[in-house]
Backbone as ProteinMPNN parsed JSONL, in Angstrom:
{"seq_chain_A": "MATDPVRDHRIDLYARAPEQRPSRLLLSVDEVQDLLGVGRNLIFALLSTGELESIKIGRRRLVPVGAVDRYIAARLADARSMHDGFEVDRDVM", "coords_chain_A": {"N_chain_A": [[0.872, -1.098, 0.162], [0.42, 2.141, -1.111], [1.873, 4.862, 0.138], [0.756, 7.938, 1.189], [2.698, 11.033, 1.685], [1.963, 13.696, 1.629], [-0.684, 13.995, 2.605], [-0.578, 12.144, 4.444], [1.301, 14.251, 6.202], [-0.487, 15.94, 6.643], [-2.206, 14.842, 8.63], [-0.881, 14.356, 10.796], [0.437, 17.014, 11.566], [-2.403, 17.16, 12.574], [-3.168, 16.406, 14.331], [-1.481, 16.613, 16.536], [-1.288, 18.566, 20.085], [-3.391, 20.505, 20.734], [-2.267, 23.611, 21.31], [0.155, 23.034, 19.22], [-0.655, 23.194, 16.763], [-0.889, 24.033, 13.469], [-1.56, 27.725, 12.901], [-4.146, 28.115, 11.191], [-7.511, 29.368, 9.791], [-8.796, 29.015, 7.777], [-9.625, 26.05, 6.321], [-9.246, 23.259, 3.356], [-11.189, 21.036, 1.714], [-9.952, 18.275, 1.389], [-8.634, 19.127, 3.758], [-10.033, 18.761, 5.77], [-11.649, 16.481, 5.546], [-9.98, 14.507, 6.362], [-9.726, 15.224, 8.388], [-11.917, 15.349, 10.266], [-12.323, 12.078, 9.024], [-13.85, 10.917, 7.407], [-15.371, 10.578, 4.251], [-14.985, 12.693, 1.027], [-17.405, 12.458, -0.676], [-19.628, 12.966, 1.517], [-18.301, 15.04, 2.392], [-18.901, 17.362, 0.507], [-21.749, 17.337, 0.22], [-22.599, 17.549, 3.18], [-21.207, 20.454, 2.871], [-23.109, 21.066, 1.111], [-25.819, 21.015, 1.855], [-25.675, 23.165, 3.943], [-24.781, 21.782, 6.595], [-22.023, 22.25, 6.98], [-20.455, 25.068, 7.054], [-19.217, 27.171, 5.002], [-16.659, 28.98, 2.331], [-16.112, 30.253, -0.942], [-13.349, 31.395, -2.22], [-11.918, 32.606, -4.808], [-11.181, 29.809, -6.734], [-10.954, 28.145, -5.213], [-13.333, 25.848, -2.831], [-13.625, 26.852, 0.911], [-13.496, 25.732, 4.177], [-13.542, 27.176, 7.084], [-12.229, 26.96, 10.047], [-13.413, 27.331, 12.404], [-16.125, 26.732, 11.77], [-16.017, 24.176, 11.227], [-15.613, 22.865, 14.331], [-18.103, 24.074, 15.08], [-19.663, 22.281, 14.006], [-18.929, 19.717, 14.516], [-20.092, 20.384, 17.333], [-22.396, 20.341, 17.188], [-23.005, 17.977, 16.344], [-22.583, 16.436, 18.72], [-24.341, 17.432, 20.74], [-26.756, 16.617, 18.988], [-26.382, 13.835, 20.107], [-25.806, 13.539, 22.343], [-28.483, 14.158, 23.428], [-30.282, 12.14, 22.103], [-29.541, 10.198, 23.639], [-30.315, 11.13, 26.298], [-33.308, 10.882, 25.99], [-33.584, 7.973, 26.0], [-34.46, 5.445, 27.574], [-33.34, 2.937, 30.228], [-34.682, -0.504, 30.467], [-35.068, -1.503, 33.191], [-35.844, -4.188, 34.202], [-35.717, -5.921, 32.238], [-33.121, -6.418, 31.953]], "CA_chain_A": [[-0.071, 0.228, 0.048], [2.044, 3.225, -0.859], [1.969, 6.306, 1.175], [0.481, 9.575, 0.541], [3.135, 12.12, 2.102], [1.083, 15.07, 1.855], [-2.245, 13.682, 3.214], [0.066, 12.135, 6.365], [2.182, 15.654, 6.989], [-1.297, 17.332, 7.506], [-2.84, 14.057, 9.762], [-0.005, 15.016, 11.613], [-0.475, 18.333, 11.963], [-3.525, 17.805, 13.219], [-2.483, 15.191, 15.477], [-0.577, 17.301, 17.537], [-1.8, 18.65, 20.873], [-3.865, 22.251, 19.914], [-1.058, 24.608, 20.839], [1.488, 22.825, 18.284], [-1.441, 22.908, 15.808], [-0.72, 25.407, 12.575], [-2.716, 28.347, 13.255], [-4.676, 28.249, 10.343], [-8.611, 30.475, 10.084], [-9.343, 28.595, 6.671], [-8.988, 24.112, 5.797], [-8.943, 23.123, 2.293], [-11.875, 20.357, 1.725], [-9.719, 17.803, 2.55], [-8.426, 18.68, 5.308], [-11.394, 18.7, 6.453], [-12.235, 15.261, 5.293], [-9.368, 14.253, 6.946], [-9.869, 15.787, 10.447], [-13.555, 14.33, 9.895], [-12.02, 10.886, 9.013], [-15.354, 11.166, 6.639], [-15.179, 10.999, 3.084], [-14.923, 13.697, 0.062], [-18.815, 12.95, -0.494], [-20.244, 13.557, 2.381], [-17.931, 16.841, 2.806], [-19.976, 18.07, -0.39], [-22.978, 16.695, 0.89], [-22.747, 18.654, 4.163], [-22.052, 21.768, 2.562], [-23.965, 21.703, -0.009], [-27.235, 21.495, 2.845], [-25.668, 24.3, 4.657], [-24.838, 21.482, 8.047], [-20.9, 22.7, 7.418], [-20.176, 26.121, 6.524], [-17.548, 27.692, 3.68], [-16.939, 30.029, 1.61], [-15.314, 30.07, -1.417], [-12.064, 32.282, -2.802], [-11.148, 32.368, -6.421], [-11.905, 28.572, -7.1], [-11.135, 26.749, -3.597], [-13.949, 25.595, -1.304], [-13.01, 26.593, 2.26], [-14.003, 25.475, 5.25], [-13.471, 28.297, 8.536], [-11.986, 26.233, 11.432], [-15.118, 27.178, 13.273], [-17.025, 25.886, 11.218], [-15.627, 22.622, 11.882], [-15.744, 22.681, 15.582], [-19.531, 23.683, 15.738], [-20.237, 21.234, 12.701], [-18.846, 18.709, 16.064], [-20.708, 20.373, 18.836], [-23.594, 19.612, 16.855], [-23.013, 16.574, 16.144], [-22.322, 15.762, 19.774], [-25.252, 18.18, 20.802], [-27.525, 15.78, 19.224], [-26.095, 12.654, 20.624], [-26.653, 13.559, 23.564], [-30.435, 14.345, 23.421], [-30.931, 11.06, 21.589], [-29.243, 9.835, 25.008], [-30.677, 11.331, 26.902], [-34.502, 10.465, 25.163], [-33.473, 6.952, 25.57], [-34.531, 5.143, 29.061], [-33.487, 1.106, 29.601], [-35.375, -1.093, 30.864], [-34.083, -2.53, 33.745], [-36.553, -5.278, 34.508], [-35.588, -6.917, 31.419], [-31.438, -6.846, 31.895]], "C_chain_A": [[0.778, 1.845, -0.17], [0.612, 4.435, 0.013], [1.439, 7.956, 0.344], [0.993, 10.824, 1.101], [2.631, 13.207, 2.492], [0.218, 15.16, 2.757], [-1.22, 13.032, 5.051], [0.597, 13.094, 6.89], [0.49, 16.035, 7.858], [-1.831, 16.117, 8.601], [-1.78, 14.336, 10.897], [0.188, 15.904, 12.728], [-1.45, 18.475, 12.511], [-3.829, 16.569, 14.381], [-1.799, 15.186, 16.715], [-1.542, 18.162, 18.576], [-2.762, 20.02, 19.914], [-3.071, 23.26, 19.679], [0.107, 24.464, 20.018], [0.714, 22.528, 17.081], [-1.505, 24.562, 14.491], [-2.267, 26.436, 12.971], [-3.76, 29.11, 12.039], [-6.28, 28.946, 10.645], [-9.327, 29.304, 9.276], [-8.768, 26.825, 6.128], [-9.619, 23.744, 4.59], [-10.566, 21.69, 2.793], [-11.395, 18.472, 1.776], [-8.739, 17.846, 3.225], [-9.337, 18.453, 6.036], [-11.932, 17.231, 6.821], [-11.487, 14.93, 6.071], [-9.282, 14.357, 8.658], [-11.282, 14.723, 10.933], [-13.593, 12.526, 10.061], [-13.747, 10.502, 8.131], [-14.771, 11.248, 5.047], [-15.297, 12.039, 2.102], [-16.835, 13.92, -0.522], [-19.654, 13.537, -0.195], [-19.587, 15.2, 2.96], [-19.068, 17.203, 1.975], [-21.346, 18.051, -0.047], [-23.211, 17.949, 2.061], [-22.461, 20.115, 3.806], [-22.804, 22.081, 1.725], [-25.503, 21.475, 0.913], [-27.233, 22.632, 3.712], [-25.054, 23.357, 6.04], [-22.947, 22.042, 7.899], [-20.59, 23.863, 7.082], [-19.503, 26.434, 5.459], [-17.657, 28.439, 2.935], [-15.744, 29.802, 0.501], [-14.363, 31.605, -2.053], [-11.484, 31.384, -4.051], [-12.231, 30.83, -6.903], [-11.909, 27.663, -6.183], [-12.533, 27.156, -2.65], [-13.079, 25.17, -0.256], [-13.547, 26.545, 3.153], [-13.388, 26.566, 6.545], [-13.673, 27.033, 9.98], [-13.142, 25.865, 12.354], [-16.02, 26.425, 13.058], [-17.405, 24.605, 11.587], [-15.859, 22.196, 13.178], [-17.536, 23.334, 15.586], [-20.491, 22.853, 14.724], [-20.406, 19.896, 14.269], [-19.52, 18.687, 17.111], [-22.009, 20.324, 18.206], [-24.344, 19.071, 16.968], [-23.54, 15.544, 17.839], [-23.987, 15.803, 20.694], [-26.658, 16.297, 20.36], [-27.451, 14.265, 19.703], [-26.778, 12.637, 21.371], [-28.247, 13.401, 23.753], [-30.971, 13.437, 23.34], [-31.03, 10.083, 22.964], [-30.233, 9.746, 25.805], [-32.43, 10.991, 26.719], [-34.44, 8.646, 26.315], [-33.744, 5.924, 27.278], [-34.343, 2.635, 28.844], [-34.24, 0.602, 30.331], [-34.741, -2.241, 32.433], [-34.605, -3.664, 34.497], [-36.177, -6.694, 33.622], [-33.702, -7.526, 31.461], [-31.115, -8.295, 33.631]], "O_chain_A": [[1.555, 2.411, 0.599], [-0.582, 4.621, 0.247], [1.731, 8.649, -0.631], [0.207, 11.769, 1.169], [2.815, 13.681, 3.613], [0.15, 16.056, 3.598], [-1.272, 13.412, 6.221], [0.545, 13.105, 8.12], [0.27, 16.282, 9.044], [-1.869, 16.624, 9.722], [-2.246, 14.542, 12.018], [0.168, 15.837, 13.957], [-1.749, 19.557, 13.017], [-4.811, 16.174, 15.01], [-1.575, 14.331, 17.572], [-2.605, 18.527, 18.075], [-2.698, 20.287, 18.714], [-2.909, 23.835, 18.603], [0.969, 25.339, 19.937], [1.191, 21.708, 16.297], [-1.986, 25.682, 14.66], [-3.434, 26.117, 13.201], [-4.062, 30.303, 11.992], [-6.432, 29.136, 11.852], [-10.242, 28.662, 9.792], [-7.659, 26.577, 5.653], [-10.834, 23.912, 4.696], [-10.887, 21.495, 3.966], [-12.182, 17.578, 2.087], [-7.966, 16.904, 3.405], [-9.208, 17.813, 7.079], [-12.437, 16.843, 7.875], [-12.131, 14.888, 7.12], [-8.895, 13.725, 9.641], [-11.439, 13.75, 11.672], [-14.346, 11.834, 10.746], [-14.574, 9.729, 8.614], [-13.802, 11.948, 4.755], [-16.255, 12.643, 2.585], [-17.418, 14.987, -0.714], [-20.372, 14.321, -0.815], [-20.111, 16.103, 3.612], [-20.162, 17.373, 2.514], [-21.967, 19.11, -0.141], [-23.826, 18.998, 1.875], [-23.198, 20.997, 4.244], [-23.202, 23.227, 1.518], [-26.432, 21.987, 0.29], [-28.248, 23.126, 4.202], [-24.709, 24.179, 6.888], [-22.524, 22.259, 9.035], [-20.033, 23.493, 6.049], [-19.154, 25.389, 4.911], [-18.804, 28.787, 2.654], [-14.657, 29.315, 0.813], [-14.9, 32.698, -2.235], [-10.967, 30.283, -4.244], [-13.412, 30.755, -7.24], [-12.579, 26.63, -6.163], [-12.789, 28.188, -2.029], [-12.323, 24.21, -0.109], [-14.388, 27.44, 3.235], [-12.208, 26.234, 6.659], [-14.624, 26.523, 10.572], [-13.615, 24.831, 12.826], [-16.627, 25.644, 13.791], [-18.43, 24.078, 12.018], [-16.347, 21.069, 13.266], [-18.195, 22.704, 16.413], [-21.722, 22.818, 14.696], [-21.401, 19.416, 14.811], [-19.735, 17.706, 17.823], [-22.888, 20.244, 19.064], [-25.522, 19.094, 17.325], [-24.305, 14.605, 18.059], [-24.627, 14.849, 21.138], [-27.111, 15.401, 21.073], [-28.461, 13.563, 19.658], [-27.895, 12.131, 21.485], [-28.901, 12.47, 24.222], [-31.982, 13.245, 24.014], [-32.007, 9.441, 23.349], [-30.919, 8.76, 26.073], [-32.829, 10.799, 27.868], [-35.249, 8.39, 27.207], [-32.768, 5.965, 28.027], [-34.75, 1.714, 28.135], [-34.667, 1.418, 31.147], [-34.199, -3.345, 32.49], [-33.913, -4.139, 35.398], [-36.237, -7.883, 33.933], [-33.224, -8.611, 31.129], [-29.999, -8.772, 33.838]]}, "name": "protein", "num_of_chains": 1, "seq": "MATDPVRDHRIDLYARAPEQRPSRLLLSVDEVQDLLGVGRNLIFALLSTGELESIKIGRRRLVPVGAVDRYIAARLADARSMHDGFEVDRDVM"}
């Protein structure tokens, strides 16, 4: 299996502690894909529905770092609300 040194470098950058990460405001679609661990098609679907905010500069679609944080926070809130509404039937256990 061949490795992609550019992709590996990006993953290494974001695997670091927050204070060691690059201080960039905008991420490429590929970087967001790597950060979230999802496919390119899903990223573009999230962008098209507005679930993940982005801007366009020239021909490039870029995602603000804060938009990624807000997307993750929203998904966590959804997961928590679903979990809070779930009651375990202790009699079955």
